[in-house]
C-alpha positions as CSV (number, residue, x, y, z in Angstrom):
1,M,22.3,-1.3,-11.7
2,A,21.3,-0.2,-8.2
3,K,17.8,0.9,-7.5
4,Y,17.1,4.3,-5.7
5,Q,15.4,4.5,-2.3
6,V,12.9,7.3,-1.6
7,V,13.1,9.2,1.7
8,F,10.8,11.9,2.8
9,A,12.2,14.9,4.8
10,S,10.2,16.2,7.7
11,S,9.5,19.4,5.7
12,F,7.9,17.3,2.9
13,E,5.8,15.4,5.3
14,K,4.6,18.6,7.0
15,E,3.6,20.1,3.7
16,F,2.2,16.9,2.4
17,S,-0.1,16.6,5.3
18,R,-1.7,20.0,4.5
19,L,-2.8,18.8,1.0
20,D,-6.3,17.4,0.2
21,N,-6.6,13.7,0.3
22,G,-7.3,13.4,-3.4
23,V,-4.0,15.4,-4.2
24,Q,-2.1,13.2,-1.6
25,K,-3.2,10.0,-3.4
26,Q,-2.3,11.4,-6.8
27,I,1.2,12.3,-5.5
28,L,1.8,9.1,-3.8
29,K,0.8,7.2,-6.9
30,W,3.1,9.2,-9.0
31,I,6.1,8.7,-6.6
32,G,5.3,5.0,-6.6
33,K,5.4,4.8,-10.4
34,H,8.3,7.2,-11.3
35,L,10.7,7.3,-8.2
36,V,10.4,4.0,-6.4
37,N,12.9,1.4,-7.5
38,V,13.9,3.0,-10.7
39,D,17.3,3.2,-12.5
40,F,17.2,6.9,-13.6
41,P,15.0,9.0,-11.2
42,T,15.9,12.3,-12.7
43,A,14.4,11.3,-16.2
44,P,10.8,12.5,-15.5
45,G,12.2,15.7,-13.8
46,K,14.0,18.8,-14.4
47,T,17.3,19.9,-12.8
48,L,17.0,23.4,-11.2
49,K,19.4,26.2,-12.1
50,G,21.9,28.4,-10.2
51,D,22.3,27.8,-6.5
52,L,19.6,25.1,-6.6
53,R,21.4,23.0,-9.3
54,D,21.6,20.0,-6.9
55,Y,17.8,19.8,-6.8
56,V,15.4,18.2,-9.2
57,R,11.9,19.3,-9.8
58,F,9.1,16.8,-10.6
59,R,5.7,18.0,-12.0
60,V,2.6,16.1,-10.8
61,G,-0.4,18.0,-12.3
62,D,-0.5,21.5,-10.7
63,Y,1.9,20.3,-7.9
64,R,5.7,20.2,-7.7
65,I,8.0,18.0,-5.8
66,I,11.5,19.3,-5.2
67,S,14.0,16.6,-4.4
68,L,17.6,16.1,-3.8
69,V,19.0,13.0,-5.7
70,D,22.2,11.5,-4.3
71,E,23.7,9.4,-7.1
72,N,26.4,8.0,-4.8
73,L,24.1,6.5,-2.2
74,F,21.2,6.0,-4.5
75,V,18.8,8.0,-2.3
76,I,16.1,10.4,-3.5
77,T,15.2,12.8,-0.6
78,N,12.0,14.6,-1.2
79,I,12.2,18.0,0.4
80,H,9.2,20.1,-0.7
81,V,5.8,19.5,-2.2
82,G,3.2,22.2,-2.9
83,H,1.2,24.0,-5.6
84,Q,3.1,25.3,-8.4
85,R,2.4,29.0,-7.5
86,D,3.9,28.4,-4.1
87,S,6.9,26.1,-5.1
88,Y,9.5,28.7,-6.2
89,K,9.1,31.3,-3.5
């Protein structure tokens, strides 16, 4: 089975750079463990509903990563990262 590649959108990089260093390390460690070179990247996440049904939400402590998983190209594009209170606005 093919392994998925992780890509960071410019919006993700911009939001990520605003986070504290400790939070950045926590998120990168989580991504490395749960999304890099895995067979089923949606397993630790939850598919969003309605118009956002193509996106998957991953929970990392009080923070959320919103990603688009392309099962044809085996690519995970991380779109958004932020505190849970800001993630669904």
